[in-house]
N, C-alpha and C positions, 0 to 999 in steps of 0.2 A: 353835605355829609357831616354827621355828628362828630364831635371831638373824640368820643369813645371809639368810633369806627376808624378815624384817622390814626389814633394811637395804636390800634391793633394792626393796621396796615404797615405802620413803621416797624412794628415788631416782626411782622411777616417778612418785610423787605430785608431786615437784618439777618433773619434766619436763612433767607434765600441766598444772601451773599456768603454766609458762613458755609452752607451746604455746597455751594458752587466751588468754594475754595477747597473743601474736603475732597470732593470727587476728583479734583485735579491733582491732589496730593499723591505722589508716587507711593508713599507708605500705605495709604488707604487703598490704592489700586492693587497693591500686592496682597491684600487680604480680601478674598472674594466675598465673604459674608458681610464684612463691614462696608465694602464698596456697594454691594447690592442694597444694603439697608439705607445708606445715604442717598443713593441714586433714586430709590423709590420715594423717599421723603422729598427730594428735590422735585420729582415729577408731580407729586401731589399738590405742591403749593405754586407751581409754575403758572397754571391758568389764572390764579388769583393775582399774582404779581403782574402778569400781562394786562389784566383788566385794570388794575390800579394805575399802571403807567398810562394806559389809554385814557383813563378818567382824568388824570392830571393834565394830559395834553388837551383834551376837550375842554376842561375847565379853564385852561389858559386861553384857548381860542375864544371861548365865550366871554371871558373878561375883556379881551381885546376888542371883541365885537361890540360889547356894551359901551366901551370907552369911545369907539369910533361913532357909535350911534348918537353920542352927545356932542359930536364934532359940528362945527359951523359949516363944514364942507357938505353941501347938499347931496352930491353924488356919493361921497363916502358914507354919509349917514344912511342913504337909501340901501346901499349894498349891505351895510351892517345890519339893518333892520330885517333884511331878507334872510340873513344867516342865523339870526338869534333863535327863531323857533326851532329850527332843525338841530342846532347845537344844544339847546335846552332839553329837547326830547332825548337826544343821545346821552347827555349827562345823567338824566334821570334813569334811563335804561341801564346804564353802566353801574350806577349806584345800586339799583335793584339787584343786578347780577352779583355785585360784590357782596351784598348782604347775604345772598344765598350761599355764595362760596365760603363765607365766614361761619356758616352754620357748623356747630361742633361735629366733627367727623367720627364715625365709628373707628376706634383705634385699630381694629382688625381689618378694615376695608382693603388695605394694600397687601395683606398676607396671601400666601398661597394656601390651598386648601387640601384636606383629605376628604374625599367623597366616598361614602359607603352606600351602596344600593343593594337592597335585599328583596327577594320575592316575598310577597305577602300572601293573602288568601287567594285561592284560585288554582292551586296545583301547578300543572305544566304551563297553563296559560299565564299564570302570574310570573313564572320563571322566564317565559318568552318576553313578556312585557318588561321585566327588569333588564333583560339584555337590550331591548330596544331603547330604554331610557339611557343606558350607558352609551349606546351608539349615538343617541341624540346629543348628549353632553360632549362626547368626543368630537362630533362634527362641529358643534358650537365652538369648542376650544380651537379647532383648526381655523375657523373664521376669525378668531380673536388673536391668533398667532401664539397661543399658549402651548406649553408642553404637557403631555399626559403620560404618566408612568403607572402601570398597573402593579400594585403591591401584592394583591391576592385575588384569585379568581377561582370560583367553584361553579362548574358548569353542570347542566343536566343532560341526560341522554337525548333529549329532543331538540337540542340546540339552544336551550334557555340558560339562564344564569340564576343560581341559588343566591350567590353573594359575590359582589365585586368591590374591591377597595382600591382606589387609585388616587394619586396626587395630581393636582392641576397647578401648574406654575406659570406665572406671567404677571401682567400689569392689572392691578385691581381685581384679582380673581375672586376674593371673598365678597367684595362689594357686589359683583355681578351675579354670584351664585348663591349667596346666603339665603335668599328667599325660596330656594328650591327645596329646603328641608321640610319634610312632611310626608303625608300619605298621598300617593298619586293613584288615581283610579282609572281603569280602562274599561270601556263598554264596547264590545264587538262580538261577532260570531267567530268562535275559535275554529281553526281548520279541522279540528277533530269532531266538531259538532255536526252530525248528519242532518238533524232536523232544522238547522238554521236559526236556532234560538240565540238571542244575544245574552252573553255572559258578562258578569262584572267581576273583575279581578283587581288586585292592588299590588303595589310595590312601595317600599319605603325608601326615602332618600335622606341621608344625613350629610350635611356639609359642615365640616369642622375646620376652623382656622388652624393652619399648621403652626404648631408651637415649637419654639426653639428651646434649647436646654436652659437658657436663662429665664424663660417664662415659667417653667414648671420644675421644681426641685423634686427629684425622685431619689429617695434613699435606697441604696443597694439592699439594705436589710429588709426593706418592704417588698422585695421582689422574690418570687419563686420562679425559677427558670427550669423548664423541663425540655428535654430533647427527645426526638423520636424519629423513626424512619418516615420519609415523605411517601406520599401515595399518589397514584395517577400517573399521567405522562411525564417522562423526565429522563428516560434512558437508564444507564447502569446504576446511577446513584439511588434510584427508587428502591425502597425496602432493603437497602444494603448498607447505607451510612446514616448516622444520626444527624442529619443536616437540618431537619425541621425543628422549629423552636416554638414553645408555648410559654408566654410570660404572664404571670398572674400578679397583679398589684394587690397585695394582701389587704391594706386598709380599706379599699373601695370595692374589691372583688372583681375589678375589670380584668378580663382575660383577652389576650391577643395571641393569635397563632399565625405563623408564617412559614411556608414551605416551598415557595416558588423558586428560590435560588438553590443551587447545588451546594453553596457554601453556608455553613452554619453561622459564620460571622455576618455575612450579608443578610441572612434571614433575621438575625438578632437586630441588626441596625434598622431594618424595615419595620420590625415589630415595635421597636422602641419609638420610632417616628409616629406610628399610629397610636401607641399608648400615650405619648406626650400630648398629642392632639385631643384625645378623648378626655384626659384629665384636665387639660386646659379648658375645654368646653364645659365640663362639669363645674369648674370653679367660676367660669364666666356666667353660667346660668344661675348659680347661687347668688352672685352679686346682682344680677339683673332682677331676680325675684325679690331680693331684699330691698332694692331701691324702689321698684314699682311693679307690684303684682298685676296691675291692670294691663301692663304691656303684653301679657301673654295673648291677649285677644287682638293685638295690632299686627300689621304687616311686619315681618321680620322677627316675630317671636320664636319661630323655628320649632314650635311644639309638634313633635312627630306624631302625636295622637290625632292631629287635625287632618281632615281630608281637604287638601289644599287645591287640588286640580283634577279635572276630569277630561279624559281623552275619548271622545265618542266618534267611532269610525263611521257609523251609519250616517251621521249628520255632518261628517267632515269638520268636527268641532273640537276645539280645545278651550276650556273655560277655567279661569282661576277664580275660585269662590271667595277669596279674601277681598278682592277688589271688584268682583262682579264684571270681569272683563272677558269677552269671548272673541276668538278668532275662528273663522271658517277656512282655515288653511292648515289642517292637521298634518298633512304629509310634509309640507314645508317645515313645520315646527320639528317634526321627527327627523328631518334632514339637517337640523341644527340652526334653523332660522328662528331664533328665540329673541332677537333684539327688541321687537315691539313689546312683547310680553314683559320682558325684564325691565325695559325702560318705564313701563307703567307702574311696576312694583317699586322701582327706585324713586319715581316721582311722588308716589304715595308716601314713602318713607321720608323724603325731603320735606314734603308739605307738613307732615306731622312734627318734624323737628323744628321747622320754621315757626309753626304755631306755638310749640312749647317755648321756644326761645323768646318770642315776642310777648308771651303771656307772663313770663317770669322775669329773668334778668337780661341785661344787655347782651348782645351776641358776643360769644367768646371765640377767640381764635384757637 
């Protein structure tokens, strides 16, 4: 193991000890947001710390075996020589794992997300597909043990969804969902199609890392807040109280509306959560494009103008066009079994990062 990697592991070990102390501090535990932030940071580096400890143990055993191999005791020497190849292989494997774990992480990977799904081209069929996509991600979230909270939902008369905005909260949510941003295409025979012709419809998915107030400064004078009567299902408050909220961020023109709650205060809180995430994502995109424009064509660019995936019902096929990966288990995927697809996307991202790290400067912690 190189001296640079050893120094970085020492730094990570010190950070691990400090975070362990913090999450055990009653004062930190009393502040849910601070405790959540430190707990997530601790969980992120724990696998690396565990691998480093295992590496140290294996390195010690290998050193002892080599020392015994030089012994004059024939039996002891034979036993040591038998152990050395296995220990050497394990040491090399652990070092490789450690180097991968030291690849610079996306700082947003541990964040919760705001997901926005909208029906695209295809009329009612597109709306039905948008609803199926939201169900797919909700089922996937259940498998991960995440919490899903619908912030806004606009349905159609045929059971489809024009637009749904929801938060997904849990461990490494953004890392697992960030590659879902883009145009999703469905090819199938709509139930309303009498002639049995296959139609192509689309829906767009946007995955925004949830921003906290400290991430995005929003000046009150830059906001225009309008209130109006909510519409649709909701009981007596519908069309009688000004509980619905529309917030316009004047400098960027971003508009967020929220009416699902009966309380104007709650609607405003939800709208501000979405607004912060959208502004944070806009700033993040500016930085990414300024650093490397060519990354737009790589996995993880999140360019929503791209057709990233096709769901073909006739062939029972789901294909991700960015990595040329196909599964013939479409219904399983729609039921939330997305692990294999997502793992392929994550592997591609990690491979790109490792390549960039080895081509430029030493791996950074």
